[in-house]
C-alpha angles and dihedrals in degrees: 000000000000118000094250090152097046110158097003124132110215127182118212114192112209083024096157095052131099096278098023095061090054091051091049093051091049091051092050092047089050089057100262132122109250115210105207100210113185140138086228091081098179092051091048093049091050093051093047090052092049092049093048089051092052103037106021138276093292096051097095149359129195118229132175124210138137110244090214094057114082094193093055092048090050092050089050092050092051090048092052092045090050092052102036106018088224147051117198104183148353124215111205099213106137119121107211118182140148129237092268093061119116100034120142115267094259091053098048114114123212090240093053093043093051095042094051094047090046093049097048106032091030093047092050090048096050091044091052090045094054096044091045090058088056094044090051090056090046093047096233144044145137131235123195121190119202103226128160145230085253086068088059105037134027115261121269094232092182091073091062094053118127090010129102087241132100136168105253113234090221090058094058091046092048096048095045090051092050091055092055091041086056089057094044095052092042089058094041094052098032093113094043097069092254122135119202121189138157131225115211115193129190119231115318118210114253107159092283119170115291095239091052092048090049094049092044092048094053089072096051125088092231092042093237143087119259126263119221089248089063089070099052096084092057092044093050089050094053090049097044133083088256088077095046092123097041119098136147094025133130112216111203117206105180109126089248094303093138097049 
């Protein structure tokens, strides 16, 4: 892999998670410094240590902050600026949710619906807002929202039949909102040198029930679910100079699943 992100400092929220850790590794491999931002501080520190051992001492740094807490985000930005003198991008990838998340539509309470939408969409917004303030002072910066194909199309409920799974209504609302938030912020910050784009993956394999995997895969060109590594090319493109004139866009990576 070429060093397309050489010298860049890139924050990945939820960086120690299933997809986040793959993103951080790809950023480090591409020559960037991956800031592993996660509330699971021990996991973030472990990953940062591994990446530095593999790609060099500047490959990664662990950083803990809550994406819904503006004060914590500001403190994290100050710490990064003091250490590196720059921040090039933030990838909004965290997946906050409460214990009531994932219920079927008829069982979702108002309180849980509102809380989960606020945590996820609100957290992405406040993180983008605080980093955009820094990027505005810096004169440049990039924000990437992790959205989803379910922010683009309605769920295929039949693929969940006879499994304990469902597609949470909150998820579709959140991801559709993030796609339009991408456009809104791209327009708002267009003259400030800040690019805002979204990445919408299809389903990523995570040991789901075999029947679900089979039904899902039947709609994909490659007849399989995605792996997190299938998303890294699109992410690196959005973060790289090759996307310098791309803003307000939603890049779908789903192996044709939504066609």
